[in-house]
Residue frames as qw, qx, qy, qz and C-alpha x, y, z in Angstrom:
[[0.028, -0.160, -0.906, -0.392, -40.02, 34.59, -34.19],
 [0.451, -0.121, -0.059, -0.882, -43.59, 35.73, -34.86],
 [0.139, 0.195, 0.944, -0.226, -46.43, 33.82, -33.28],
 [0.006, -0.567, -0.727, -0.388, -50.08, 33.78, -34.21],
 [0.228, -0.810, -0.444, 0.307, -50.81, 36.44, -31.58],
 [0.169, -0.736, 0.121, 0.644, -48.32, 38.94, -32.99],
 [0.360, 0.059, 0.693, 0.622, -48.54, 38.03, -36.69],
 [0.268, 0.329, -0.059, -0.904, -50.23, 40.67, -38.82],
 [0.469, 0.109, -0.647, -0.592, -51.59, 38.05, -41.26],
 [0.280, -0.250, -0.912, 0.164, -52.99, 35.91, -38.43],
 [0.006, 0.415, 0.506, -0.756, -54.74, 38.89, -36.79],
 [0.393, 0.611, 0.077, -0.683, -56.16, 40.47, -39.94],
 [0.817, 0.460, 0.345, -0.040, -57.06, 39.54, -43.52],
 [0.517, -0.297, 0.417, 0.686, -54.22, 41.53, -45.10],
 [0.078, 0.077, -0.465, -0.878, -56.48, 43.26, -47.63],
 [0.658, 0.155, 0.109, -0.729, -59.98, 43.07, -49.06],
 [0.471, -0.070, 0.879, 0.017, -60.88, 39.40, -49.26],
 [0.494, 0.305, -0.469, -0.665, -61.78, 38.23, -52.75],
 [0.843, 0.009, -0.494, -0.212, -61.75, 34.52, -51.97],
 [0.325, -0.518, 0.693, -0.381, -61.31, 32.45, -48.82],
 [0.815, 0.006, -0.554, -0.167, -60.92, 28.70, -48.61],
 [0.838, -0.539, -0.073, 0.034, -60.04, 26.50, -45.65],
 [0.828, -0.109, 0.046, 0.548, -56.34, 26.74, -46.59],
 [0.391, -0.032, 0.153, 0.907, -55.78, 30.14, -48.16],
 [0.188, 0.837, 0.409, -0.310, -57.21, 33.49, -49.02],
 [0.441, 0.326, 0.310, 0.777, -56.76, 35.95, -51.88],
 [0.111, -0.813, -0.343, 0.457, -56.96, 39.63, -51.06],
 [0.411, 0.704, 0.150, 0.559, -56.70, 42.86, -52.98],
 [0.519, -0.401, -0.246, 0.713, -54.36, 45.35, -51.35],
 [0.124, 0.967, 0.221, 0.037, -55.09, 49.07, -51.28],
 [0.617, -0.310, 0.190, 0.698, -51.64, 50.12, -52.47],
 [0.245, 0.856, 0.055, -0.451, -51.65, 53.64, -53.98],
 [0.200, 0.675, -0.553, -0.446, -50.57, 53.53, -57.60],
 [0.078, 0.225, -0.956, -0.169, -51.15, 49.78, -57.91],
 [0.755, 0.062, 0.173, -0.630, -54.79, 48.84, -58.49],
 [0.898, 0.224, -0.333, -0.182, -54.95, 45.06, -58.73],
 [0.131, 0.493, -0.780, 0.362, -52.11, 44.41, -56.26],
 [0.870, -0.271, -0.217, -0.351, -53.09, 41.05, -54.78],
 [0.134, -0.491, 0.817, -0.270, -51.82, 38.73, -52.07],
 [0.836, -0.108, -0.491, -0.221, -52.29, 35.00, -51.78],
 [0.218, -0.561, 0.602, -0.525, -52.01, 34.20, -48.08],
 [0.532, -0.090, -0.840, 0.053, -51.78, 30.78, -46.46],
 [0.530, -0.681, -0.175, -0.474, -54.27, 30.84, -43.57],
 [0.854, -0.454, -0.154, 0.203, -52.25, 28.78, -41.08],
 [0.132, -0.934, 0.330, 0.040, -49.25, 30.46, -39.52],
 [0.902, -0.017, 0.195, 0.386, -46.19, 29.02, -41.26],
 [0.219, -0.798, 0.227, 0.513, -42.94, 30.88, -41.93],
 [0.040, -0.477, 0.700, 0.530, -41.53, 29.13, -44.99],
 [0.710, 0.264, -0.363, -0.542, -42.86, 27.38, -48.08],
 [0.516, 0.208, -0.830, 0.038, -41.12, 24.17, -47.03],
 [0.263, -0.066, 0.712, -0.648, -43.17, 24.15, -43.82],
 [0.740, 0.238, 0.073, -0.625, -46.04, 23.08, -46.08],
 [0.690, 0.014, 0.717, 0.094, -46.59, 19.55, -47.38],
 [0.195, -0.094, 0.653, 0.726, -46.07, 19.11, -51.15],
 [0.069, 0.583, 0.753, 0.297, -49.84, 18.98, -51.91],
 [0.147, -0.854, -0.330, 0.374, -50.31, 22.21, -49.95],
 [0.255, -0.481, 0.352, 0.761, -47.47, 23.86, -51.86],
 [0.177, 0.220, 0.762, 0.582, -49.12, 22.78, -55.11],
 [0.026, -0.773, -0.633, -0.036, -52.48, 24.29, -54.06],
 [0.228, -0.786, -0.078, 0.569, -50.85, 27.53, -52.91],
 [0.221, -0.333, 0.509, 0.762, -48.84, 27.95, -56.09],
 [0.156, 0.454, 0.792, 0.378, -51.88, 27.00, -58.16],
 [0.062, -0.871, -0.443, 0.201, -53.70, 29.92, -56.53],
 [0.262, -0.646, 0.209, 0.686, -50.75, 32.27, -57.13],
 [0.215, -0.043, 0.694, 0.686, -50.64, 31.34, -60.82],
 [0.077, 0.655, 0.734, 0.162, -54.44, 31.65, -61.10],
 [0.121, -0.865, -0.213, 0.439, -54.23, 35.18, -59.68],
 [0.248, -0.429, 0.458, 0.738, -51.44, 36.04, -62.13],
 [0.185, 0.275, 0.804, 0.494, -53.56, 34.70, -64.98],
 [0.000, 0.806, 0.586, -0.081, -56.59, 36.72, -63.82],
 [0.195, -0.748, 0.049, 0.632, -54.47, 39.89, -63.59],
 [0.229, -0.191, 0.638, 0.710, -53.21, 39.34, -67.13],
 [0.125, 0.478, 0.809, 0.319, -56.70, 38.68, -68.48],
 [0.077, -0.858, -0.498, 0.100, -58.42, 41.67, -66.84],
 [0.206, -0.883, 0.040, 0.420, -55.81, 44.40, -66.37],
 [0.776, 0.564, 0.076, 0.273, -53.49, 43.45, -69.23],
 [0.360, -0.862, 0.249, 0.256, -50.29, 44.61, -67.50],
 [0.441, 0.733, -0.517, -0.043, -46.92, 44.79, -69.20],
 [0.442, 0.243, -0.815, 0.286, -45.59, 42.37, -66.53],
 [0.733, -0.596, -0.135, -0.298, -46.76, 40.67, -63.33],
 [0.166, 0.526, -0.713, 0.432, -44.31, 40.57, -60.44],
 [0.852, -0.384, -0.327, -0.141, -44.61, 37.60, -58.09],
 [0.211, 0.539, -0.599, 0.554, -42.78, 37.82, -54.78],
 [0.789, -0.523, -0.318, -0.049, -42.65, 35.94, -51.52],
 [0.246, 0.632, -0.446, 0.584, -40.50, 37.87, -49.10],
 [0.751, -0.514, -0.410, -0.058, -41.79, 37.65, -45.56],
 [0.475, 0.204, -0.427, 0.742, -38.98, 39.61, -43.92],
 [0.211, -0.284, 0.228, -0.907, -41.39, 42.05, -42.29],
 [0.774, -0.107, 0.210, -0.588, -44.25, 39.56, -41.93],
 [0.053, 0.342, -0.934, -0.086, -42.86, 36.02, -41.53],
 [0.631, 0.266, 0.617, -0.388, -46.05, 34.25, -42.64],
 [0.366, 0.075, 0.756, 0.537, -46.25, 32.47, -45.99],
 [0.390, 0.773, 0.355, -0.351, -47.83, 34.81, -48.52],
 [0.513, 0.153, 0.485, 0.692, -47.24, 35.79, -52.13],
 [0.165, 0.657, 0.062, -0.733, -47.57, 39.22, -53.73],
 [0.488, 0.404, 0.634, 0.443, -48.96, 39.41, -57.27],
 [0.049, -0.705, -0.081, 0.703, -48.38, 42.90, -58.62],
 [0.601, 0.657, 0.385, 0.242, -49.50, 44.09, -62.04],
 [0.381, -0.515, 0.179, 0.746, -46.81, 46.31, -63.56],
 [0.480, 0.807, 0.324, 0.117, -47.19, 48.95, -66.23],
 [0.582, 0.290, 0.021, 0.759, -44.63, 51.18, -67.94],
 [0.072, -0.646, -0.045, -0.758, -46.45, 54.18, -66.41],
 [0.688, -0.615, -0.383, 0.033, -46.64, 52.87, -62.84],
 [0.255, -0.956, 0.131, -0.068, -44.88, 54.87, -60.11],
 [0.550, -0.635, 0.517, 0.166, -41.76, 52.67, -59.89],
 [0.892, 0.332, 0.277, 0.132, -41.42, 50.89, -63.25],
 [0.813, 0.138, -0.549, -0.134, -39.03, 49.31, -64.18],
 [0.102, 0.372, -0.756, 0.528, -37.73, 49.12, -60.60],
 [0.311, -0.346, -0.871, 0.157, -39.39, 47.09, -57.82],
 [0.254, -0.775, -0.368, -0.447, -42.36, 48.80, -56.18],
 [0.649, -0.689, -0.188, 0.262, -40.36, 49.08, -52.96],
 [0.569, 0.044, 0.091, 0.816, -37.65, 51.17, -54.67],
 [0.023, -0.439, -0.117, 0.891, -37.75, 54.93, -55.16],
 [0.503, 0.697, 0.443, -0.255, -40.54, 56.41, -57.24],
 [0.463, 0.058, 0.501, 0.729, -39.76, 57.08, -60.88],
 [0.113, -0.261, -0.375, -0.882, -42.86, 59.17, -61.67],
 [0.386, 0.166, 0.523, -0.741, -46.30, 60.20, -60.46],
 [0.228, 0.294, 0.895, 0.247, -49.10, 58.09, -61.92],
 [0.226, -0.183, -0.341, -0.894, -51.88, 59.63, -64.00],
 [0.368, 0.068, 0.641, -0.670, -55.02, 59.76, -61.81],
 [0.717, 0.300, -0.097, -0.622, -57.30, 59.03, -64.79],
 [0.569, 0.312, -0.754, -0.103, -55.31, 55.92, -65.69],
 [0.020, 0.104, -0.868, 0.486, -55.43, 54.72, -62.07],
 [0.543, 0.166, 0.359, -0.741, -59.19, 55.33, -61.96],
 [0.727, 0.314, -0.400, -0.462, -59.68, 53.30, -65.14],
 [0.423, 0.226, -0.865, 0.146, -57.68, 50.43, -63.62],
 [0.202, -0.012, 0.720, -0.664, -59.60, 50.66, -60.33],
 [0.664, 0.185, 0.003, -0.724, -62.85, 50.42, -62.31],
 [0.693, 0.243, -0.637, -0.232, -61.75, 46.91, -63.36],
 [0.073, -0.353, 0.825, -0.436, -61.28, 45.58, -59.81],
 [0.721, 0.037, 0.444, -0.530, -64.74, 44.01, -59.51],
 [0.844, 0.425, -0.245, -0.217, -64.15, 42.18, -62.81],
 [0.319, 0.523, -0.752, 0.244, -60.72, 41.13, -61.49],
 [0.420, -0.240, 0.701, -0.524, -62.26, 39.77, -58.28],
 [0.860, 0.219, 0.180, -0.425, -64.79, 37.76, -60.28],
 [0.698, 0.537, -0.472, -0.038, -62.03, 36.41, -62.52],
 [0.026, 0.464, -0.802, 0.374, -59.94, 35.37, -59.50],
 [0.645, -0.072, 0.551, -0.525, -62.93, 33.59, -57.95],
 [0.871, 0.378, -0.053, -0.309, -63.50, 31.74, -61.20],
 [0.610, 0.583, -0.529, 0.085, -59.86, 30.70, -61.69],
 [0.118, -0.491, 0.762, -0.406, -58.70, 29.71, -58.20],
 [0.647, -0.111, -0.736, -0.168, -59.31, 26.03, -57.52],
 [0.617, -0.605, 0.127, -0.487, -61.07, 25.41, -54.21],
 [0.255, -0.459, 0.817, -0.238, -59.60, 23.24, -51.47],
 [0.429, 0.017, -0.864, -0.263, -60.11, 19.50, -51.96]]
């Protein structure tokens, strides 16, 4: 069982911080081929969603849905994948991944084998929207009470 001293998400931010509150943080992940890949991470070290009290779950999921909404508004993906796995890092966090028909793995999960190489110009255009995405996330995520 991971402890705060050996937990990757307790030791480090887990990406470039867009927003931090007392309870959670939203980060953008530098994942090649996936500009806009975001994580919503609960700050306290908990392993499972049900380790949180119902109001905390509501705030966490509110942030996840706000990030999805911001991704849709700014990047206009074909689909947004939401995932909470935690097998490798047993700390409550959600992945919000914008998916496009031309992304490296579509329609398979991003952890599956590559289907194609992405167009560098398309990736650059998507990366150019990341500051607008960060601003949109900051605007949409409700702050801690």
